[in-house]
N, C-alpha and C positions, 0 to 999 in steps of 0.2 A: 799451370804449366806442367806437361807430362814429365815424369821422372825418367831419366835415361839410366838404365841399369847395366852394369858391366861386371862380369864374373871372370876372375883371373886367378890362375894358380901361381903362387909365389914361393920360390925355392930358397931354403936357408943355406944351401951349399954355394959358395962363391964360384964364379966362372960361368954362370948361366947368361942367357941373352937378356938384355935390358927389356923391361916391360914398358910399353907406351900406353898411356891413358889419354884419350882425347877429350878436351873440354873446350868451351867457347868463352871468349872474352866477355865479361859481365855476367856470367852464369850466377844464379843465386840458388844454391843448394839443389840444382836440377840434375846433378850427377851423383848417383848412388853406386859406389864401388864395393864389391865383395871379393875379398881375397881368401883363397883356400891355401893355407900355409902347409908346406910339406918340406921334406928333405929327401932329395933323390938318392942320397947315400946315408944309410943309417935310419934311425927313428927320430921323429921330432915329437917331443913332449914339452908342453908348457905348464909350469906349476899353477895351481889355483892362485888367483890374485895377480897374475901377470897382466900388465898394462901394455896395450899396443898403440903406437903413435905413428902418424904420418907427418913427416917433416919435409919442408921444401925451402928453397931459397929463390926468391923472385929476382928478376934482372936488376932491380933497384937495390939489391943486397939485403932486403928485409927477410928475416927468418920467420917461417910460418910453421905452426904445429897444431894438429888436432888429435884427439884421442878417439880411437875406434871402439865400436861395440863388439865384444868378443863372445863367441859361442864355441868353446873348445878350440879347434884349429881353423875356424872361420871368423873373419873379422870384417866389419863393414864400416865405411866412412861415407858421409854425405859431404861432398866437396863444397866448402863455403866460397862466397864471392871473392874473398881476399886472395884465394889461390888463382883466380881468373882475371886479375887486374891487367896483366901484361901479356901480349901475344908473344909466342915463341915457345921454345922447349925449356922447361923448368926442371932442374934436377931435384929428385925427391927420394925418400927412403922410408920403408916401413921397418920399425924397430920394436922389439918386444923387451920390456923391462920387468925384472923380477928381483927385488932387493937391489944388490950391487951388480947383478948380472944383466947383460944386455946382448941381444942377438939381432943383427941387421940383416934383412933379406936382400935378394938380388936387386940391382939398380932399377929405378923407375924414372921415367920421364913423363911429366905432365905436358902434353902438347896442346898449347892454347891457341886456337884459331883466332884471327883478328876479327873483331866485331864488324859486321857489314856496315858500309857507309863511312868507314873511317880510314 
């Protein structure tokens, strides 16, 4: 299956517009999302060893979490099937963790289209 690639700028400063990422119900790691992290006000620096995670809450209440691959201020995620189980808009967030510090970026919605034939 061809990999769908999406490149998105993601702001660390609150108040930006939510980002929508489109996925399809039943997708199996066919969505490769690369976020370019920045701060529209000031400078964004992430210490060495910072972990970046994508967290979401499905409509059934289950919390989902995956760790991204980071290269400086670029982070990539391959969206697993568990994120594409239910159709609808799924609230999500990208958060950077370094020791006891954390930084959550602007809101994300995973918009999951209903699988054809259902």
